[in-house]
C-alpha angles and dihedrals in degrees: 000000000000091000093049091049091050090057093043091053089062094087097052092044091049092047095047095047091045092050091046091050089055092049098039103037093175091060094050096103091053092047090049089057090053091050093048092047093050091046091055090045090053092051089052092047092047092052089046089052091051091051090049093050102037100034100028089238098317113112093195091056090057092049090049091048092052092047091052093052099038092101090056092061116099125219114265116263121249116268109273092210096085128129093282091055093051091045090054091047092049094048091047091051092049091049093052098039096042 
């Protein structure tokens, strides 16, 4: 539960440091360091959580599990935000807004 709470605390820490950087503009670089540090800490904790859950604490078990199932992964789809997507959005917006 400690690992889950560390990740869940990311939103309040981000919001507080962002608000403080708007109010105290001179302290913004220092608050940015705090945000970046906590973000990297959350990535570390999340990966540690995945190892604990998937591999029952053994990192090599997780790597082996991923190697076994690598052939089951599909290739990522193309980005759906291409020119056709934006053209449809623009025409839909013009139709609704007149």
